[in-house]
Every structure is written in C-alpha cells, then in structure tokens.
C-alpha positions as CSV (number, residue, x, y, z in Angstrom):
1,X,296.2,4.9,64.2
2,X,296.3,2.1,66.7
3,X,295.5,-1.4,65.4
4,X,291.8,-2.4,65.5
5,X,290.7,-5.0,68.0
6,X,292.1,-8.4,67.2
7,X,291.6,-11.9,68.6
8,X,294.7,-13.6,67.3
9,X,298.1,-12.9,65.8
10,X,299.6,-11.3,69.0
11,X,303.3,-10.5,68.9
12,X,304.0,-11.3,72.5
13,X,303.0,-14.4,74.5
14,X,300.9,-14.1,77.7
15,X,303.7,-15.4,79.8
16,X,306.5,-13.5,78.1
17,X,308.2,-10.2,78.9
18,X,309.9,-8.0,76.4
19,X,312.4,-5.1,76.5
20,X,310.8,-3.7,73.4
21,X,307.1,-2.8,72.8
22,X,305.3,-5.3,70.7
23,X,301.6,-4.2,71.1
24,X,299.6,-1.1,71.8
25,X,299.6,-0.3,75.5
26,X,296.2,-1.2,77.0
27,X,295.5,-3.6,74.2
28,X,292.7,-6.0,75.4
29,X,293.2,-9.8,74.9
30,X,291.0,-12.7,75.8
31,X,291.7,-16.4,76.2
32,X,289.3,-19.3,75.3
33,X,288.2,-19.7,78.9
34,X,287.1,-16.0,79.2
35,X,290.1,-14.5,81.0
36,X,291.1,-11.0,79.9
37,X,294.5,-9.3,79.8
38,X,295.9,-5.8,79.1
39,X,299.3,-5.0,77.6
40,X,301.4,-2.9,80.0
41,X,304.8,-1.6,80.8
42,X,306.3,-2.0,84.3
43,X,307.8,1.1,86.0
44,X,309.5,-1.1,88.5
45,X,310.0,-4.8,89.0
46,X,306.6,-6.7,89.2
47,X,306.0,-9.9,91.1
48,X,303.7,-12.7,89.8
49,X,300.3,-12.8,91.5
50,X,300.5,-9.2,92.8
51,X,298.1,-6.3,92.0
52,X,299.4,-3.5,89.8
53,X,298.5,0.2,90.0
54,X,297.8,2.5,87.0
55,X,300.0,5.4,85.8
56,X,299.3,8.8,87.5
57,X,299.0,12.1,85.7
58,X,301.9,14.7,86.1
59,X,300.8,18.0,87.7
60,X,302.8,20.2,85.3
61,X,301.5,18.3,82.3
62,X,297.8,18.9,83.0
63,X,295.5,22.0,83.1
64,X,298.2,23.9,81.1
65,X,297.3,27.0,79.1
66,X,298.7,26.4,75.6
67,X,299.9,30.1,75.3
68,X,301.1,31.0,71.8
69,X,300.2,27.7,70.2
70,X,297.1,26.7,68.2
71,X,295.7,23.5,66.7
72,X,293.8,23.3,63.4
73,X,291.2,20.8,62.3
74,X,293.0,17.8,60.8
75,X,296.3,18.4,62.5
76,X,298.3,15.2,63.2
77,X,301.2,17.0,64.8
78,X,300.8,19.8,67.4
79,X,302.8,21.7,69.9
80,X,301.9,21.9,73.6
81,X,303.4,24.2,76.3
82,X,304.2,22.0,79.3
83,X,305.0,23.2,82.8
84,X,308.3,22.8,84.7
85,X,308.6,19.0,84.8
86,X,310.6,17.0,82.3
87,X,308.9,15.1,79.6
88,X,310.9,11.9,78.8
89,X,311.0,9.7,75.7
90,X,307.9,7.4,75.3
91,X,306.3,8.9,78.4
92,X,302.9,9.5,76.6
93,X,303.1,7.0,73.8
94,X,299.6,5.5,73.4
95,X,298.4,8.1,75.9
96,X,296.0,11.0,75.3
97,X,295.9,14.7,74.6
98,X,292.7,16.2,76.1
99,X,291.4,19.7,75.7
100,X,290.7,20.7,79.3
101,X,289.2,24.2,79.2
102,X,288.6,27.0,76.7
103,X,286.4,27.7,73.7
104,X,283.2,25.8,73.7
105,X,283.9,24.1,70.3
106,X,287.3,22.9,71.4
107,X,286.8,21.5,74.9
108,X,286.1,17.8,75.4
109,X,288.3,16.5,72.6
110,X,290.6,13.6,73.1
111,X,293.3,12.5,70.7
112,X,295.5,9.5,71.1
113,X,299.3,10.2,71.1
114,X,301.6,8.0,68.9
115,X,304.9,9.6,69.8
116,X,306.3,12.9,71.0
117,X,309.4,15.1,71.6
118,X,311.3,15.3,74.9
119,X,312.1,18.1,77.4
120,X,314.8,17.9,79.9
121,X,313.3,20.4,82.4
122,X,309.9,21.4,81.0
123,X,308.5,24.9,80.7
124,X,308.7,24.7,76.9
125,X,306.8,23.6,73.8
126,X,306.9,19.9,73.0
127,X,305.8,18.4,69.6
128,X,303.2,15.6,69.8
129,X,302.5,13.2,66.9
130,X,298.8,12.1,67.1
131,X,297.2,8.9,66.1
132,X,293.9,10.7,65.6
133,X,293.4,14.1,64.0
134,X,292.3,17.3,65.8
135,X,288.5,17.6,65.3
136,X,287.9,21.2,66.3
137,X,290.2,24.2,66.3
138,X,292.1,24.9,69.5
139,X,293.1,28.5,70.1
140,X,296.1,29.8,72.1
141,X,294.2,30.6,75.2
142,X,292.7,27.0,75.5
143,X,294.1,24.6,78.1
144,X,295.1,21.0,77.7
145,X,296.1,17.9,79.7
146,X,298.5,15.1,78.8
147,X,297.1,11.8,80.2
148,X,299.4,8.8,80.2
149,X,298.1,5.5,79.0
150,X,296.9,3.8,82.3
151,X,299.0,0.8,81.5
152,X,302.2,2.7,80.6
153,X,304.0,2.7,84.0
154,X,302.3,0.2,86.2
155,X,303.7,-0.7,89.6
156,X,303.2,-2.8,92.8
157,X,302.7,0.3,95.0
158,X,300.2,1.6,97.6
159,X,299.1,4.6,95.4
160,X,295.6,3.2,95.4
161,X,293.8,6.2,94.1
162,X,295.5,5.8,90.8
163,X,293.4,2.7,90.1
164,X,293.7,-1.0,89.5
165,X,295.7,-2.0,86.3
166,X,295.6,-5.8,86.7
167,X,297.5,-8.7,88.1
168,X,301.0,-9.6,87.0
169,X,301.1,-13.2,85.8
170,X,304.9,-13.5,85.7
171,X,307.8,-11.7,87.3
172,X,308.5,-8.6,85.2
173,X,311.8,-6.7,84.9
174,X,311.8,-2.9,85.4
175,X,310.6,-1.1,82.2
176,X,309.8,-4.3,80.4
177,X,306.5,-4.9,78.6
178,X,304.1,-7.6,79.7
179,X,300.5,-8.8,80.0
180,X,298.4,-8.1,83.2
181,X,295.3,-10.2,83.9
182,X,292.1,-8.1,84.5
183,X,289.3,-10.6,84.1
184,X,288.4,-14.2,84.9
185,X,289.9,-16.7,87.4
186,X,293.2,-15.4,88.8
187,X,295.7,-16.3,91.5
188,X,296.2,-13.2,93.7
189,X,298.0,-12.2,96.9
190,X,295.5,-11.6,99.8
191,X,296.2,-9.3,102.6
192,X,293.3,-10.0,105.1
193,X,291.3,-13.2,105.6
194,X,288.4,-12.9,103.2
195,X,285.2,-14.9,103.3
196,X,284.2,-17.0,100.3
197,X,282.1,-14.9,97.9
198,X,283.2,-11.6,99.3
199,X,283.8,-8.6,97.0
200,X,287.4,-7.5,97.0
201,X,289.3,-4.3,96.4
202,X,292.8,-2.9,96.6
203,X,294.7,-3.3,99.8
204,X,297.0,-0.7,101.6
205,X,299.6,-3.5,101.4
206,X,301.4,-3.1,98.1
207,X,300.4,-5.7,95.5
208,X,297.5,-7.3,97.5
209,X,293.7,-7.4,97.5
210,X,291.3,-7.6,100.4
211,X,287.7,-7.0,101.5
212,X,288.3,-3.7,103.3
213,X,291.4,-1.7,102.4
214,X,290.8,1.7,104.0
215,X,290.2,3.0,100.5
216,X,287.0,2.5,98.6
217,X,288.3,1.4,95.2
218,X,286.0,0.3,92.3
219,X,284.9,-3.3,92.3
220,X,287.7,-5.6,91.2
221,X,286.3,-9.1,91.8
222,X,285.2,-11.7,94.4
223,X,286.6,-14.7,96.1
224,X,285.9,-18.1,94.7
225,X,286.8,-21.7,95.6
226,X,287.6,-21.2,99.3
227,X,287.9,-18.5,101.9
228,X,291.0,-16.5,101.2
229,X,294.0,-16.8,103.6
230,X,296.0,-13.7,104.5
231,X,299.5,-13.5,102.9
232,X,298.7,-16.4,100.6
233,X,297.9,-16.5,96.9
234,X,294.2,-17.3,96.5
235,X,291.6,-17.8,93.7
236,X,289.8,-14.5,92.7
237,X,287.3,-14.1,90.0
238,X,288.4,-10.7,88.5
239,X,285.6,-8.7,87.0
240,X,287.4,-6.1,84.9
241,X,288.3,-5.7,81.3
C-alpha cells in the first residue's frame, strides 16, 4: 500500500533529481507558502520553467478482454492479457488496474499497481502485483484497462489532450525523478502576450502556457504581477493540486 499523506520527512528535495525512485509517483507536497508539487518521472529531458504533459494510455493495454483469466476477492496478484504492445519494466508502477466492462458487480473497480511483469512484444498474460486488493470477483469475459500514473512519464511536448502535469522547477535528465509545481506562484514560459489577470491554459508550443492555445484545456492558473511577455518566463498563479 502506498504511504499515507505526509507533510514532512520527504526523501528527495524539491530542487533535486534522482536516478532512483524515492517517493510514490503523484505524491502531493506543500510548502509553507502554499505552493504544491507532484512527484514525477521524466520521459525525456525537462527544462526548468516549462509546462509538462501527463502520461498517455497505450491502446493495446486498455479495453482488453481478459480471456482465460479471473480475479478473486482479496487477490493482491492477478494476471491480465494485454494486446500486441510491449509492457516494459516499471511502466505501470503506481498506476492503476481498472475493470472497464463486464459483469455488473465487477465493473468500476480500480486497484493501484505496485509492480508488474514485463512483455517484450505483448499479446500475452502479464502478472500484476497490487497495492490494493480486488474487491469484487472478475470473470474471464470481463475487460480491463491499465492506466499509467499521470506523473510516470511526463514530457515537454505538444500532446495537449493528455493533460497538464505541472511545471519543471529544475532541468531534469531523461528518466530521472523530480518534483513538478502544480499550485501557487510559479515562473513559467509564456507563448503569447497575456494580459494581467488572464486565465491561462496549455499552449501549442511545447512547454509553454498562454491565454488561447487552440485547445481548450482545463483551468491551470492566471497571470499575476504584470502582463506576461511572449517567449519570457513570467509569474503565474497555478491553481492545481
């Protein structure tokens, strides 16, 4: 089971990166001035002050019929039959097993994944170790989805529909673990001139925020201090957790 919410005793500093995982992905951390941060892993190099995008789902790992495999109440280790896409080490650690379709008593369940097996090419059963037990029996004709932790492979990309993960507060090496800022006063790259007090969302320019991005993303925050200047790093009050 993941550690309960904590306010101190963190194993990694806010402005440190680590080659090894030291916290639960997505762990929420606050500072005394009200800023909030999430623990994440970079899929590629991250630049300080740039917006990061969440991890996407994999088509052959969602909406999959679990043909031939069942899950019993209380199970902490289960098998899932994935489609023809490789499943790599640590890919779904701190992610989720969801029961997507099937028997009325089974659907709607979500169990956090602690670790799992690997598959070089997919199209086979993979063992999942769960952090939470199965709560209702799942039969062999039910369907499942593997959902990555949103902070497991964050990136400075333009895949806006995947959602906002936070702002990198330091430069981060590919596949290293770090903290991303999600709430409070931040220093963020702006793509288009933005009036003081404007609501902002993700920009089509990788790593940036702006007022109108061509994609209607959820509310991220608003400009404070002064009107933002394009291609500069400006004060934003981030409104996420």
